[in-house]
N, C-alpha and C positions, 0 to 999 in steps of 0.2 A: 132747535128744531122749532120749526113752525107749524101752522094750521094745515097747510097747503102740502106738506112732506112730513107727514107722520109715518115713521116705519116702525112696526111691531119686531121684536126678536122673539124667535122662540129656539130653546136646546130641545131637542129629543134624543132618544137612543139610536145610534148609528143603526141603520136599516130600518126606521120607522118613521122616514121623511114622507113617503105618499100617504100612510094611513093619517099622520099627523095633518097634511094638507088637506085631507078629503073631511076630516072631522070638523077642521075649524072652516071648510068650506059650508058645512051645515050648519053650525053654530053661530059663525060670524060672517055673513055674506058680505059685510061692507069692507072685508080684508081681501086683498087680491096676492097671489104670490108674488116674491119679488126674488131676489139673490137667495140662492140655496147651496148649501154644502153638507156633506154628510155629518149628520147631527146638528145642524143648524139651518134654520130658515128665517127669511124676512119676509114680510107682508106690508103693503102699501095700505094704509088705512083712508078709506073716501072721507068728504069732508062730514058726513053724518057721526062719525067716530069722535068722541072727545076723551082723550088720553086721560084727563083727571078723572074720570067716572068710569071708564072702561074696566071689565074685569074679564078676564079669559077663561070660557069654558073649554077644557081640553084633558083628554085623560093621557094622552102621549106627550105632552110637554111637562119637561122637567123643569125648567126655568122661563120666564119670558119678562119683558119690559119694553119700554120706549127707546129706540135708539136715539142718542144726542149727536150722533154723528160719527166720522170716522176720524180716529186718531193715529197718527203715526210717529215711530221715533224709536231709536235704539234703546232707550232708560226711561223709567217713570218720570226724572225730571224733565225730561223733552216732551213727553207726552202730556204730562198733567196741565201745562200752560193752555193747551187747545182745548182739553175738557172745561176750563173754567170759563172759556170764551163761549163755549158751546150750550148756551142755556137758552131755554125759550119757555114755552107755557109749562112745561115739567120741568121744574128744577131737580136736578139728580140728588137722590138720597141714599143710593145703594150703588157700588160699582161691583159688577161681576166679573172676576178674572179666573177663566177656566181654559183649558185645552179641550178641542172637540176628539171624540171618541174616535181612536184610529181603528177599532174592529168592532163586529158584535160582541156581547159578553159570552165569554168561555171560550171564543177563539184564540188558541195558542194561550191559553190561561189568562186572557184579558177581562178585567171587571171594570166596570165605569167607577170614576170618581175623582176626585181633585187631585192633579199629579203633584210632584215636587216641585216642577217649572212653575205650576201655576199659584202654587203656596208662594213661593219665593217672590214671586212678581205681585202677588196680592200684598205682601207684607212690603214690598218696595214702595207700590202705590198707597198703603196706608200711612207710611212715614212720610211720603212727600205730600200727600193730603194734610196732615196733621201740620207740618213745617209751614204749609200756605194758610192753616186755619180755615180749611174748606171742611165743612161739615157734611162728610160723605163715607158712609160704613163701606166697609170692604169684604165682600163674600161674607155677609149675614145670613 
């Protein structure tokens, strides 16, 4: 990540995306909406935002952080090397692994939370990070 391309990610409840975007527009006018999916939003930060001192004000955000970039692969072992290369002004200290919500809470008995798939992926990442002696916590 570099100063000219800081992207903030925010996870929120499925269906609360517009409310979250409106809230962030009020509290953080230096953030501009970018890529969005149900339950997951990104915002491009202008140059006035310092990731090292930023603190998100949001009722709707479940979790948030600064993106270090996109990594793809079929396993943790394939993805970890690209994570190691994608450092910049903010060194990653925590890796969040989760699945987006697929429905509103209560819809077909859905309740938000960490899924078995996300738990397994998190364990795989934690093991691979430990093997590589990378001091990054997973899902803390």
